[in-house]
LOFIKOL-839752 format. One record per residue: z negated, x, y negated of N, C-alpha, C in turn; residue in one letter. Coordinates in Angstrom, 1 decimal, padded with zeros to 4 digits. Each point is the difference from the previous one (the first is absolute). Layout:
<tise <Z,X,Y>,<Z,X,Y>,<Z,X,Y>,'A'>;
...
***
This chain:
<tise <000.0,000.8,001.2>,<000.0,-000.8,-001.2>,<000.0,000.9,-001.2>,'M'>;
<tise <000.7,-000.5,-001.1>,<000.0,000.7,-001.2>,<-001.3,-000.1,-000.7>,'Q'>;
<tise <-000.4,001.0,-000.8>,<000.7,001.2,-000.3>,<-000.2,001.1,001.0>,'P'>;
<tise <001.1,000.7,000.2>,<000.0,001.2,000.8>,<000.1,001.2,-000.8>,'T'>;
<tise <-000.4,001.2,000.5>,<000.1,001.2,-000.7>,<001.4,000.3,-000.5>,'A'>;
<tise <001.0,-000.2,000.9>,<001.4,000.2,-000.3>,<000.5,-000.9,-001.2>,'Q'>;
<tise <-000.3,-001.2,000.1>,<000.4,-001.0,-001.0>,<-000.6,000.4,-001.4>,'A'>;
<tise <-001.3,000.3,000.1>,<-000.7,000.3,-001.3>,<000.6,001.3,-000.6>,'L'>;
<tise <000.2,001.0,000.8>,<000.6,001.3,-000.5>,<001.4,-000.3,-000.7>,'A'>;
<tise <000.7,-000.9,000.6>,<001.4,-000.3,-000.5>,<000.0,-000.9,-001.3>,'R'>;
<tise <-001.2,-000.4,-000.5>,<000.0,-000.6,-001.3>,<000.0,001.0,-001.1>,'T'>;
<tise <-000.2,001.3,000.3>,<000.1,001.1,-000.9>,<001.4,000.5,-000.1>,'Y'>;
<tise <000.3,000.5,-001.2>,<001.4,000.7,-000.2>,<-000.2,001.5,000.0>,'S'>;
<tise <001.0,000.7,000.4>,<-000.1,001.5,000.1>,<001.4,000.6,-000.3>,'D'>;
<tise <000.0,001.0,-000.9>,<001.2,000.6,-000.3>,<000.6,000.9,001.1>,'R'>;
<tise <-000.8,000.4,000.9>,<000.5,000.9,001.1>,<000.2,-000.7,001.3>,'V'>;
<tise <-000.9,-000.9,000.3>,<000.0,-000.7,001.3>,<000.6,-001.4,-000.2>,'Y'>;
<tise <001.1,-000.3,000.6>,<000.5,-001.4,000.0>,<-000.9,-000.9,000.7>,'P'>;
<tise <-000.7,000.4,001.0>,<-001.1,-000.8,000.7>,<-001.3,000.7,-000.3>,'D'>;
<tise <-000.8,-000.6,-000.9>,<-001.3,000.6,-000.3>,<-000.9,000.2,001.2>,'P'>;
<tise <000.2,-000.8,001.1>,<-000.9,000.1,001.2>,<000.3,001.4,000.6>,'W'>;
<tise <001.2,000.5,-000.1>,<000.3,001.4,000.5>,<-000.8,001.0,-000.8>,'E'>;
<tise <-000.3,-000.2,-001.2>,<-000.8,000.9,-000.8>,<-001.5,000.0,000.5>,'K'>;
<tise <-000.5,-001.2,000.4>,<-001.3,000.0,000.6>,<-000.1,000.7,001.3>,'V'>;
<tise <001.1,-000.1,000.8>,<000.0,000.7,001.3>,<000.1,001.5,-000.3>,'L'>;
<tise <000.8,000.5,-000.9>,<000.1,001.4,-000.3>,<-001.4,000.5,-000.5>,'D'>;
<tise <-000.6,-000.7,-000.9>,<-001.3,000.4,-000.5>,<-001.0,000.1,001.1>,'Y'>;
<tise <000.0,-000.9,001.0>,<-000.9,000.1,001.1>,<000.3,001.2,000.9>,'R'>;
<tise <001.3,000.3,000.2>,<000.4,001.1,000.8>,<-000.5,001.3,-000.7>,'R'>;
<tise <000.1,000.1,-001.3>,<-000.5,001.2,-000.7>,<-001.5,000.2,000.2>,'V'>;
<tise <-000.7,-001.1,-000.2>,<-001.5,000.1,000.2>,<-000.4,000.3,001.4>,'L'>;
<tise <000.7,-000.5,001.0>,<-000.3,000.3,001.4>,<000.3,001.4,000.3>,'A'>;
<tise <001.2,000.5,-000.5>,<000.3,001.4,000.3>,<-000.9,001.0,-000.7>,'Y'>;
<tise <-000.4,-000.4,-001.2>,<-001.0,000.9,-000.8>,<-001.3,000.0,000.7>,'A'>;
<tise <-000.4,-001.1,000.6>,<-001.3,-000.1,000.7>,<000.0,000.9,001.2>,'A'>;
<tise <001.2,000.1,000.7>,<000.1,000.8,001.2>,<000.2,001.5,-000.3>,'E'>;
<tise <000.5,000.2,-001.2>,<000.3,001.4,-000.5>,<-000.5,000.2,-001.3>,'H'>;
<tise <-001.4,000.1,-000.1>,<-000.6,000.1,-001.4>,<000.4,001.2,-000.8>,'P'>;
<tise <000.6,001.0,000.6>,<000.3,001.2,-000.8>,<001.5,-000.1,-000.5>,'D'>;
<tise <000.7,-001.0,000.4>,<001.4,-000.1,-000.3>,<000.2,-000.4,-001.5>,'A'>;
<tise <000.9,000.7,-000.7>,<000.3,-000.4,-001.4>,<001.1,-001.0,-000.1>,'G'>;
<tise <000.4,-000.3,-001.2>,<001.0,-001.0,-000.2>,<001.4,000.4,000.6>,'R'>;
<tise <000.3,001.3,000.0>,<001.3,000.4,000.5>,<000.0,-000.2,001.5>,'V'>;
<tise <-001.0,000.5,000.7>,<000.0,-000.2,001.5>,<-000.1,-001.4,000.4>,'R'>;
<tise <-000.8,-000.8,-000.7>,<000.0,-001.5,000.3>,<001.3,-000.6,-000.2>,'V'>;
<tise <000.6,000.3,-001.1>,<001.4,-000.6,-000.3>,<001.0,000.4,001.0>,'G'>;
<tise <000.0,001.3,000.4>,<001.0,000.4,001.0>,<-000.3,-000.7,001.4>,'R'>;
<tise <-001.2,-000.1,000.3>,<-000.4,-000.6,001.3>,<000.5,-001.5,000.1>,'A'>;
<tise <-000.2,-000.6,-001.2>,<000.3,-001.5,000.0>,<001.3,-000.3,-000.7>,'L'>;
<tise <000.8,001.0,-000.4>,<001.3,-000.2,-000.6>,<-000.2,-000.8,-001.3>,'D'>;
<tise <-000.9,000.4,-000.8>,<-000.3,-000.6,-001.3>,<000.0,001.0,-001.1>,'L'>;
<tise <000.4,-000.4,-001.2>,<000.0,001.0,-001.1>,<-001.4,000.5,-000.3>,'P'>;
<tise <-000.2,001.3,-000.1>,<-001.4,000.5,-000.3>,<-000.5,-000.6,-001.3>,'P'>;
<tise <000.8,-000.3,-001.0>,<-000.5,-000.6,-001.2>,<-000.6,-001.3,000.2>,'S'>;
<tise <000.5,-000.8,000.9>,<-000.6,-001.3,000.4>,<-001.3,000.2,000.7>,'R'>;
<tise <000.0,000.9,001.0>,<-001.1,000.3,000.8>,<-001.2,000.5,-000.9>,'V'>;
<tise <000.3,000.8,-000.9>,<-001.1,000.6,-000.9>,<-000.9,-001.1,-000.6>,'R'>;
<tise <000.6,-001.0,-000.6>,<-000.8,-001.0,-000.6>,<-000.9,-000.7,001.0>,'G'>;
<tise <000.5,-000.3,001.2>,<-000.8,-000.7,001.0>,<-001.1,000.9,000.5>,'W'>;
<tise <000.3,001.3,000.1>,<-001.1,000.9,000.5>,<-001.0,000.2,-001.1>,'L'>;
<tise <000.3,-000.3,-001.3>,<-000.9,000.2,-001.1>,<-000.7,-001.4,-000.3>,'D'>;
<tise <-000.1,-000.8,001.0>,<-000.7,-001.3,-000.1>,<000.8,-001.1,-000.8>,'D'>;
<tise <001.2,000.3,-000.2>,<000.8,-001.1,-000.6>,<000.4,-001.0,001.1>,'G'>;
<tise <-000.1,-001.3,-000.4>,<000.3,-001.1,001.0>,<001.1,-000.8,-000.6>,'V'>;
<tise <001.1,-000.2,000.8>,<001.1,-000.9,-000.5>,<-000.5,-001.4,-000.2>,'P'>;
<tise <000.5,-000.7,-000.9>,<-000.4,-001.4,-000.3>,<000.0,-000.9,001.2>,'D'>;
<tise <001.1,000.0,000.8>,<000.0,-000.9,001.1>,<-001.1,000.3,001.0>,'P'>;
<tise <-000.3,001.3,000.2>,<-001.0,000.4,001.0>,<-001.4,-000.4,-000.6>,'A'>;
<tise <-000.2,000.1,-001.3>,<-001.3,-000.4,-000.6>,<-000.1,-001.5,000.2>,'R'>;
<tise <001.1,-000.7,-000.3>,<-000.1,-001.5,000.2>,<-000.4,-000.4,001.4>,'G'>;
<tise <000.7,000.6,001.0>,<-000.3,-000.3,001.4>,<-001.4,000.3,000.3>,'V'>;
<tise <-000.6,001.1,-000.5>,<-001.4,000.4,000.3>,<-000.9,-001.0,-000.6>,'H'>;
<tise <000.3,-000.4,-001.3>,<-000.9,-001.0,-000.6>,<000.0,-001.3,000.7>,'T'>;
<tise <001.2,-000.5,000.4>,<000.1,-001.3,000.7>,<-000.7,000.1,001.3>,'A'>;
<tise <000.1,001.1,000.7>,<-000.6,000.2,001.3>,<-001.6,000.0,-000.1>,'S'>;
<tise <-000.5,000.6,-001.1>,<-001.4,000.0,-000.2>,<-000.5,-001.5,-000.2>,'Q'>;
<tise <000.7,-000.8,-000.7>,<-000.4,-001.4,-000.2>,<000.3,-000.9,001.3>,'H'>;
<tise <000.7,000.6,001.0>,<000.3,-000.8,001.1>,<001.1,-001.0,-000.1>,'G'>;
<tise <000.9,000.3,-001.0>,<001.1,-001.0,-000.3>,<001.2,000.2,000.9>,'W'>;
<tise <000.1,001.2,000.6>,<001.2,000.3,000.8>,<-000.1,-000.6,001.4>,'L'>;
<tise <001.2,-000.6,000.5>,<000.0,-000.6,001.3>,<-001.2,-000.9,000.3>,'N'>;
<tise <-000.3,-000.9,-000.8>,<-001.2,-000.8,000.2>,<000.3,-000.9,001.3>,'P'>;
<tise <-001.1,-000.3,000.7>,<000.1,-000.9,001.1>,<000.3,-001.4,-000.5>,'S'>;
<tise <001.0,-000.7,000.4>,<000.3,-001.3,-000.5>,<-001.2,-001.0,000.0>,'P'>;
<tise <-000.9,000.2,001.0>,<-001.1,-000.9,000.2>,<-001.3,000.5,-000.7>,'D'>;
<tise <000.1,001.1,-000.7>,<-001.1,000.6,-000.7>,<-000.3,-000.4,-001.4>,'G'>;
<tise <-001.1,000.4,-000.5>,<-000.5,-000.4,-001.3>,<000.9,000.7,-001.1>,'D'>;
<tise <000.4,001.2,000.2>,<000.9,000.7,-001.0>,<001.3,-000.7,-000.2>,'I'>;
<tise <000.6,-000.4,001.1>,<001.3,-000.7,-000.1>,<-000.2,-001.4,-000.7>,'A'>;
<tise <-001.1,-000.7,000.3>,<-000.2,-001.2,-000.7>,<-000.3,000.2,-001.5>,'A'>;
<tise <-000.7,001.0,-000.3>,<-000.3,000.3,-001.4>,<001.2,000.4,-000.8>,'A'>;
<tise <000.9,000.8,000.6>,<001.2,000.4,-000.6>,<001.0,-001.2,-000.2>,'L'>;
<tise <000.1,-000.9,001.0>,<000.9,-001.1,-000.1>,<-000.5,-001.0,-001.1>,'V'>;
<tise <-001.3,-000.2,-000.1>,<-000.6,-000.9,-001.0>,<000.2,000.6,-001.4>,'E'>;
<tise <-000.2,001.4,-000.1>,<000.3,000.6,-001.3>,<001.5,-000.1,-000.4>,'L'>;
<tise <000.8,000.1,001.0>,<001.5,-000.2,-000.2>,<000.3,-001.3,-000.5>,'L'>;
<tise <-000.7,-001.1,000.5>,<000.2,-001.3,-000.6>,<-000.4,-000.1,-001.4>,'A'>;
<tise <-001.1,000.6,-000.4>,<-000.4,000.0,-001.4>,<001.1,000.7,-000.9>,'H'>;
<tise <000.5,001.1,000.5>,<001.0,000.8,-000.8>,<001.3,-000.8,-000.1>,'V'>;
<tise <000.5,-000.6,001.1>,<001.2,-000.8,000.0>,<-000.1,-001.2,-000.9>,'L'>;
<tise <-001.1,-000.7,000.1>,<-000.1,-001.3,-000.7>,<-000.6,000.2,-001.5>,'A'>;
<tise <-000.8,001.0,-000.2>,<-000.7,000.1,-001.3>,<000.0,001.3,-000.6>,'G'>;
<tise <000.8,000.9,000.5>,<000.0,001.4,-000.5>,<001.3,000.7,000.0>,'G'>;
<tise <000.0,001.3,000.0>,<001.2,000.8,000.0>,<-000.4,001.4,000.4>,'S'>;
<tise <001.1,000.8,000.3>,<-000.2,001.4,000.3>,<000.9,000.8,-001.0>,'I'>;
<tise <-000.6,000.9,-000.8>,<000.7,000.7,-001.1>,<001.1,000.9,000.6>,'A'>;
<tise <001.1,-000.1,-000.7>,<001.2,000.8,000.4>,<-000.3,001.5,-000.1>,'V'>;
<tise <-000.7,000.4,-001.1>,<-000.2,001.4,-000.3>,<-001.0,000.7,000.9>,'K'>;
<tise <-001.2,-000.7,000.3>,<-001.0,000.7,000.7>,<-000.5,-000.8,001.2>,'H'>;
<tise <000.6,-001.1,000.3>,<-000.2,-000.7,001.3>,<-001.4,-000.7,000.0>,'Y'>;
<tise <-000.8,000.0,-001.0>,<-001.3,-000.5,000.1>,<000.0,-001.5,-000.1>,'S'>;
<tise <-000.7,-000.8,000.8>,<000.0,-001.4,000.0>,<-000.9,-000.6,-001.1>,'P'>;
<tise <000.3,-001.1,-000.5>,<-000.8,-000.8,-000.9>,<000.1,-001.4,000.3>,'A'>;
<tise <-001.2,-000.7,-000.1>,<000.0,-001.5,000.3>,<-000.7,-000.7,-001.1>,'V'>;
<tise <000.6,-001.1,-000.4>,<-000.6,-000.8,-001.1>,<-000.7,-001.2,000.6>,'A'>;
<tise <-001.2,-000.3,-000.5>,<-000.7,-001.2,000.4>,<000.8,-001.3,-000.5>,'P'>;
<tise <-000.3,-001.1,000.6>,<000.7,-001.2,-000.3>,<-001.0,-001.2,-000.1>,'G'>;
<tise <000.5,-001.2,000.0>,<-000.8,-001.2,-000.1>,<-000.9,-000.1,001.2>,'E'>;
<tise <000.5,000.3,001.2>,<-000.7,-000.2,001.2>,<-000.6,001.4,000.6>,'R'>;
<tise <000.5,001.1,-000.6>,<-000.3,001.3,000.6>,<-000.8,000.8,-001.1>,'V'>;
<tise <-001.2,000.4,000.3>,<-000.8,000.7,-001.0>,<000.2,001.5,000.1>,'T'>;
<tise <-000.4,000.7,-001.1>,<000.0,001.4,000.1>,<-000.9,000.6,001.0>,'A'>;
<tise <-001.2,-000.7,000.2>,<-000.9,000.5,001.1>,<000.6,-000.1,001.4>,'A'>;
<tise <000.8,-001.0,000.2>,<000.6,-000.1,001.3>,<001.1,001.1,000.2>,'E'>;
<tise <000.7,000.3,-001.0>,<001.0,001.0,000.0>,<-000.7,001.4,000.2>,'I'>;
<tise <-001.1,000.2,-000.7>,<-000.7,001.3,000.2>,<-000.5,000.1,001.5>,'R'>;
<tise <-000.4,-001.1,000.6>,<-000.5,000.1,001.4>,<001.2,000.3,000.9>,'R'>;
<tise <001.2,-000.5,-000.3>,<001.2,000.3,000.8>,<000.3,001.5,000.0>,'A'>;
<tise <-000.1,000.6,-001.2>,<000.2,001.5,-000.1>,<-001.2,000.7,000.8>,'F'>;
<tise <-001.2,-000.5,-000.2>,<-001.1,000.7,000.6>,<000.1,000.0,001.5>,'E'>;
<tise <000.6,-001.1,000.6>,<000.1,-000.1,001.4>,<000.9,001.1,000.6>,'R'>;
<tise <000.9,000.5,-000.8>,<000.8,001.2,000.5>,<-000.6,001.3,-000.5>,'V'>;
<tise <-001.2,000.0,-000.6>,<-000.7,001.2,-000.3>,<000.3,000.6,-001.4>,'G'>;
<tise <000.5,-000.9,-000.9>,<000.4,000.5,-001.3>,<-000.8,-000.7,-001.1>,'V'>;
<tise <-000.6,000.8,-000.9>,<-000.7,-000.6,-001.1>,<001.0,-000.3,-001.1>,'E'>;
<tise <-000.5,-000.9,-000.9>,<000.9,-000.6,-001.0>,<-000.5,000.0,-001.4>,'T'>;
<tise <000.8,-000.2,-001.0>,<-000.3,-000.2,-001.4>,<000.8,-001.2,-000.5>,'A'>;
<tise <-000.4,-000.5,-001.1>,<000.7,-001.1,-000.7>,<000.8,000.5,-001.2>,'T'>;
<tise <001.2,-000.4,-000.1>,<000.9,000.5,-001.0>,<000.5,-001.1,-000.9>,'R'>;
<tise <000.1,000.2,-001.3>,<000.5,-000.9,-001.0>,<-000.9,-001.2,-000.2>,'N'>;
<tise <-001.2,000.1,000.3>,<-000.9,-001.2,-000.2>,<-000.1,-000.4,-001.4>,'A'>;
<tise <000.0,001.0,-000.9>,<-000.1,-000.3,-001.5>,<001.3,000.2,-000.7>,'D'>;
<tise <001.1,000.1,000.7>,<001.3,000.2,-000.7>,<000.7,-001.3,-000.2>,'V'>;
<tise <000.3,-000.4,-001.2>,<000.6,-001.3,-000.3>,<001.4,000.0,000.6>,'P'>;
<tise <000.4,-001.2,000.6>,<001.3,-000.2,000.5>,<000.3,000.9,001.2>,'N'>;
<tise <-001.0,000.5,000.7>,<000.2,000.8,001.2>,<-000.9,-000.6,001.1>,'R'>;
<tise <000.6,-000.1,001.2>,<-000.8,-000.6,001.1>,<-001.1,001.0,000.4>,'A'>;
<tise <-001.1,-000.5,000.3>,<-001.1,000.8,000.6>,<000.4,000.3,001.4>,'T'>;
<tise <-000.2,001.3,000.4>,<000.4,000.4,001.3>,<-001.2,000.8,000.7>,'E'>;
<tise <-000.1,-000.1,001.3>,<-000.9,000.8,000.8>,<000.9,001.2,000.6>,'V'>;
<tise <-000.5,001.2,-000.3>,<000.8,001.2,000.5>,<-000.9,000.9,000.7>,'V'>;
<tise <000.5,000.8,001.0>,<-000.8,001.0,000.6>,<-000.3,001.2,-000.9>,'P'>;
<tise <-001.2,000.6,000.2>,<-000.4,001.1,-000.8>,<000.4,001.4,000.6>,'T'>;
<tise <000.2,000.0,001.3>,<000.5,001.2,000.7>,<000.8,-000.4,001.3>,'R'>;
<tise <000.9,000.9,000.4>,<000.8,-000.2,001.1>,<000.9,-001.2,-000.1>,'D'>;
<tise <000.2,-000.5,-001.2>,<000.8,-001.2,-000.2>,<001.5,000.3,000.3>,'G'>;
<tise <000.5,001.2,-000.3>,<001.4,000.3,000.2>,<000.3,000.0,001.5>,'T'>;
<tise <-000.9,000.6,000.8>,<000.2,000.0,001.4>,<-000.1,-001.4,000.6>,'V'>;
<tise <-001.0,-000.8,-000.5>,<-000.1,-001.3,000.5>,<001.2,-000.8,-000.3>,'L'>;
<tise <000.5,000.1,-001.3>,<001.2,-000.7,-000.3>,<001.2,000.3,000.8>,'G'>;
<tise <000.1,001.3,000.4>,<001.1,000.4,000.8>,<-000.1,-000.6,001.4>,'R'>;
<tise <-001.3,000.0,000.5>,<-000.2,-000.7,001.3>,<000.4,-001.4,000.0>,'C'>;
<tise <-000.3,-000.7,-001.1>,<000.4,-001.4,-000.1>,<001.5,-000.2,-000.1>,'L'>;
<tise <000.7,001.0,-000.6>,<001.4,-000.1,-000.1>,<000.6,000.1,001.4>,'V'>;
<tise <-000.5,000.9,000.9>,<000.5,000.1,001.4>,<-000.3,-001.3,000.7>,'T'>;
<tise <-001.0,-000.8,-000.4>,<-000.3,-001.3,000.6>,<000.9,-001.1,-000.5>,'M'>;
<tise <000.8,000.3,-001.0>,<000.9,-001.1,-000.5>,<-000.2,-000.4,-001.5>,'G'>;
<tise <-000.9,000.7,-000.7>,<-000.2,-000.3,-001.4>,<001.1,000.6,-000.8>,'A'>;
<tise <000.6,-000.7,-001.0>,<001.0,000.6,-000.8>,<-000.6,000.9,-001.1>,'P'>;
<tise <000.8,000.9,-000.5>,<-000.3,000.9,-001.1>,<000.5,-000.7,-001.3>,'I'>;
<tise <-000.8,-000.1,-001.0>,<000.4,-000.6,-001.2>,<000.2,-001.5,000.1>,'G'>;
<tise <001.1,-000.5,-000.5>,<000.3,-001.4,000.0>,<000.1,-000.6,001.4>,'V'>;
<tise <-000.5,-001.2,000.1>,<000.0,-000.6,001.4>,<001.1,-001.1,000.2>,'K'>;
<tise <000.8,-000.2,-001.0>,<001.0,-001.1,000.1>,<001.1,000.3,001.0>,'T'>;
<tise <000.2,001.2,000.4>,<001.0,000.3,001.0>,<-000.5,000.0,001.4>,'T'>;
<tise <-001.3,-000.2,000.2>,<-000.6,000.0,001.3>,<000.6,-001.1,000.8>,'L'>;
<tise <000.7,000.3,001.1>,<000.7,-001.1,000.7>,<-000.5,-000.2,001.4>,'D'>;
<tise <-001.1,000.6,000.4>,<-000.7,-000.2,001.3>,<-001.5,000.1,-000.2>,'R'>;
<tise <-000.7,-000.8,000.8>,<-001.4,000.2,000.1>,<-000.3,001.2,000.8>,'V'>;
<tise <-001.1,000.7,-000.2>,<-000.3,001.2,000.8>,<000.0,-000.2,001.5>,'P'>;
<tise <000.8,000.8,000.7>,<000.0,-000.1,001.4>,<-001.3,000.2,000.7>,'A'>;
<tise <-000.9,000.7,-000.6>,<-001.3,000.3,000.6>,<-000.8,-001.3,000.2>,'V'>;
<tise <000.4,-001.1,-000.7>,<-000.8,-001.2,000.2>,<000.1,-000.5,001.5>,'L'>;
<tise <001.1,000.4,000.6>,<000.2,-000.5,001.4>,<-000.6,001.0,001.0>,'W'>;
<tise <-000.6,001.1,-000.5>,<-000.7,001.0,000.9>,<-001.4,-000.4,000.1>,'D'>;
<tise <-000.6,-000.7,-001.0>,<-001.4,-000.2,000.0>,<-000.3,-001.4,000.6>,'V'>;
<tise <-001.3,-000.3,000.3>,<-000.4,-001.3,000.6>,<000.3,-001.1,-001.0>,'P'>;
<tise <000.1,-001.2,000.6>,<000.3,-001.2,-000.8>,<-001.1,-000.2,-001.1>,'R'>;
<tise <-001.2,000.3,000.3>,<-001.1,-000.1,-000.9>,<000.2,000.8,-001.3>,'S'>;
<tise <000.6,001.2,000.2>,<000.3,000.9,-001.2>,<001.2,-000.6,-000.8>,'V'>;
<tise <001.0,-000.5,000.8>,<001.1,-000.7,-000.7>,<-000.5,-001.1,-000.9>,'R'>;
<tise <-000.9,-000.8,000.6>,<-000.6,-001.1,-000.7>,<-000.7,000.5,-001.3>,'R'>;
<tise <-000.8,001.1,000.1>,<-000.6,000.5,-001.2>,<001.0,000.5,-001.0>,'S'>;
<tise <001.1,000.5,000.4>,<001.1,000.5,-000.9>,<000.5,-001.2,-000.8>,'F'>;
<tise <000.4,-001.1,000.7>,<000.6,-001.1,-000.7>,<-001.0,-000.8,-000.8>,'V'>;
<tise <-001.3,000.0,000.4>,<-001.0,-000.6,-000.8>,<-000.2,000.7,-001.3>,'Q'>;
<tise <000.0,001.4,000.0>,<000.0,000.8,-001.2>,<001.2,-000.3,-000.9>,'I'>;
<tise <001.2,000.0,000.7>,<001.2,-000.2,-000.8>,<000.0,-001.3,-000.7>,'Y'>;
<tise <-000.4,-001.1,000.7>,<000.0,-001.3,-000.5>,<-001.0,-000.1,-001.2>,'V'>;
<tise <-001.1,000.6,000.2>,<-001.1,000.0,-001.1>,<000.5,000.7,-001.2>,'R'>;
<tise <000.8,001.0,000.1>,<000.6,000.7,-001.1>,<001.1,-000.8,-000.7>,'H'>;
<tise <000.9,-000.5,000.9>,<001.3,-000.6,-000.5>,<000.1,-001.5,000.0>,'R'>;
<tise <-000.9,-000.7,000.8>,<000.2,-001.4,000.1>,<-000.4,-000.7,-001.3>,'G'>;
<tise <000.9,-000.9,-000.4>,<-000.2,-000.8,-001.2>,<-001.1,-001.1,000.2>,'L'>;
<tise <-000.8,-000.2,-000.9>,<-001.1,-000.9,000.1>,<000.3,-001.2,-000.9>,'R'>;
<tise <000.0,-001.2,000.7>,<000.3,-001.3,-000.7>,<-001.2,-000.8,-000.2>,'Y'>;
<tise <-000.1,-000.6,-001.2>,<-001.2,-000.9,-000.3>,<000.0,-001.2,000.9>,'R'>;
<tise <001.2,-000.6,000.1>,<000.1,-001.4,000.6>,<000.2,000.0,001.5>,'E'>;
<tise <000.2,001.2,000.7>,<000.2,000.0,001.4>,<-000.4,001.3,000.6>,'K'>;
<tise <-000.2,000.0,001.3>,<-000.6,001.2,000.7>,<001.2,000.8,000.5>,'S'>;
<tise <001.2,-000.4,000.0>,<001.1,000.8,000.5>,<000.1,001.3,-000.9>,'T'>;
<tise <000.4,001.0,000.7>,<000.2,001.3,-000.7>,<001.4,000.5,000.2>,'T'>;
<tise <000.6,000.6,-001.1>,<001.3,000.5,000.1>,<000.0,001.5,-000.4>,'R'>;
<tise <000.7,000.8,000.8>,<000.3,001.4,-000.3>,<001.4,000.1,-000.5>,'I'>;
<tise <000.1,000.4,-001.2>,<001.3,000.2,-000.7>,<000.0,001.4,-000.5>,'Q'>;
<tise <000.9,000.8,000.6>,<000.1,001.5,-000.3>,<001.4,000.3,-000.2>,'V'>;
<tise <000.3,001.0,-000.8>,<001.3,000.5,-000.3>,<000.3,001.0,001.1>,'D'>;
<tise <000.5,-000.5,001.1>,<000.3,000.9,001.2>,<001.3,-000.6,000.6>,'R'>;
<tise <000.7,000.9,000.8>,<001.1,-000.5,000.7>,<-000.4,-001.1,001.0>,'P'>;
<tise <000.9,-000.9,000.4>,<-000.3,-001.1,000.9>,<-000.4,000.5,001.3>,'S'>;
<tise <000.4,001.2,000.4>,<-000.4,000.6,001.3>,<-001.5,000.2,000.1>,'S'>;
<tise <-000.5,000.5,-001.2>,<-001.5,000.2,000.0>,<-000.7,-001.3,000.0>,'F'>;
<tise <000.4,-001.0,-000.7>,<-000.7,-001.3,000.0>,<000.1,-000.6,001.4>,'I'>;
<tise <001.1,000.1,000.6>,<000.1,-000.5,001.4>,<-000.9,000.6,001.0>,'E'>;
<tise <-000.1,001.4,-000.1>,<-000.9,000.7,000.9>,<-001.5,-000.3,-000.3>,'E'>;
<tise <-000.3,-000.1,-001.3>,<-001.4,-000.3,-000.4>,<-000.3,-001.4,000.6>,'L'>;
<tise <000.9,-000.9,-000.1>,<-000.2,-001.3,000.6>,<-000.2,000.0,001.5>,'G'>;
<tise <000.7,000.9,000.7>,<-000.2,000.2,001.4>,<-001.4,000.5,000.3>,'D'>;
<tise <-000.5,000.9,-000.8>,<-001.4,000.5,000.2>,<-001.0,-001.1,-000.2>,'V'>;
<tise <000.2,-000.8,-001.0>,<-000.9,-001.1,-000.3>,<000.0,-001.0,001.2>,'L'>;
<tise <001.2,-000.3,000.5>,<000.1,-000.9,001.1>,<-000.6,000.5,001.3>,'E'>;
<tise <000.0,001.3,000.1>,<-000.6,000.7,001.2>,<-001.5,-000.2,000.0>,'D'>;
<tise <-000.6,000.0,-001.2>,<-001.5,000.0,000.0>,<-000.6,-001.4,-000.3>,'V'>;
<tise <000.9,-000.9,-000.3>,<-000.5,-001.4,-000.4>,<000.6,-001.0,000.9>,'L'>;
<tise <-000.7,-001.1,000.3>,<000.5,-001.1,000.7>,<000.6,-001.1,-000.9>,'D'>;
<tise <-000.4,000.0,-001.2>,<000.4,-001.1,-000.9>,<001.3,000.4,-000.7>,'E'>;
<tise <000.5,-000.9,-000.8>,<001.4,000.1,-000.5>,<000.2,001.1,-001.1>,'S'>;
<tise <001.0,000.8,000.1>,<000.5,000.9,-001.0>,<001.5,-000.1,-000.1>,'V'>;
<tise <000.5,-000.1,-001.2>,<001.4,-000.1,-000.2>,<000.6,001.1,-000.9>,'T'>;
<tise <000.9,000.8,000.6>,<000.6,001.1,-000.8>,<001.4,-000.4,-000.4>,'A'>;
<tise <000.3,000.4,-001.3>,<001.4,-000.2,-000.5>,<000.2,001.2,-000.9>,'A'>;
<tise <001.3,000.1,-000.5>,<000.3,001.1,-000.8>,<-000.9,000.2,-001.2>,'D'>;
<tise <-000.4,-001.1,-000.6>,<-000.8,000.0,-001.2>,<-001.5,000.3,000.2>,'A'>;
<tise <-000.4,-000.1,001.2>,<-001.4,000.3,000.3>,<-000.5,-000.7,001.3>,'G'>;
<tise <-001.3,000.0,000.1>,<-000.7,-000.6,001.2>,<-001.0,-001.0,-000.4>,'I'>;
<tise <000.1,-001.2,000.6>,<-001.0,-001.1,-000.3>,<-000.9,-000.1,001.2>,'T'>;
<tise <-001.3,000.1,-000.3>,<-001.0,000.0,001.0>,<-000.8,-001.4,-000.1>,'I'>;
<tise <000.1,-000.8,001.0>,<-000.6,-001.3,-000.1>,<-001.5,000.1,-000.2>,'S'>;
<tise <-000.6,-001.1,-000.5>,<-001.4,-000.1,-000.3>,<-000.8,000.3,001.3>,'A'>;
<tise <000.4,-000.5,001.2>,<-000.7,000.2,001.2>,<000.1,001.5,000.4>,'D'>;
<tise <001.1,000.7,-000.3>,<000.2,001.4,000.3>,<-000.9,000.8,-000.9>,'A'>;
<tise <-000.1,-000.4,-001.3>,<-000.9,000.7,-001.0>,<-001.4,-000.1,000.5>,'V'>;
<tise <-000.4,-001.1,000.5>,<-001.4,-000.1,000.5>,<-000.2,000.8,001.2>,'R'>;
<tise <001.0,000.0,000.9>,<-000.1,000.8,001.2>,<-000.1,001.5,-000.3>,'E'>;
<tise <000.7,000.4,-001.0>,<000.0,001.4,-000.4>,<-001.3,000.4,-000.7>,'L'>;
<tise <-000.7,-001.0,-000.5>,<-001.2,000.2,-000.7>,<000.1,000.5,-001.5>,'G'>;
<tise <001.2,-000.4,-000.6>,<000.2,000.4,-001.4>,<-000.4,-001.2,-000.9>,'V'>;
<tise <-000.9,000.3,-000.8>,<-000.5,-001.1,-000.9>,<000.9,000.0,-001.3>,'E'>;
***
């Protein structure tokens, strides 16, 4: 299940390596060779591994390539190859729901941000980040005409890259044409939590009726697949069309969305 080390490494760009995962592997080869041959210098290591000595030198001097550092950080948090039935996978999928429905991932630095809404409090969003082991801060709370957002205070760029490997878009979300495939890897209860969070962020609240409608600027393929996920976790009526998804009052009550 995503995120994997390979997929995470490939979210980085590199001027030398077309595949940044290969850079991680070369870095590991250098460290392994140096550990077995502690007296070897950059030239000997480079020749042994067919790598430029100039590249080897930085790694021997404690320089860490960005993709390797990202993989190490994600591994320490337990984000890589999570068990679909485990708590980490559930926490990542639920945070993914918050980002898809009420947040974004910055193009420049990949850090996620989530805005509270009518049904979703900042405290709930902070708990979602904390479940994956990341502390948060509040941004723009006192800035006029800017949405208040909950953002990670450290390791946010690696977390954001992990979420991207799980299906979150970078920057604008209007081109997202598929729901994340990882939803079908996790138990039905986690899919239910995902759609509950999504509906609480995006579902319109009507004064005169209990029906909820999700209306998002997404391709029809995304809306159709989101409808499929809702139908999978609910017994009551859900209707998907190009313009959005209508969730019946009975389905709203079944989902537990007030």
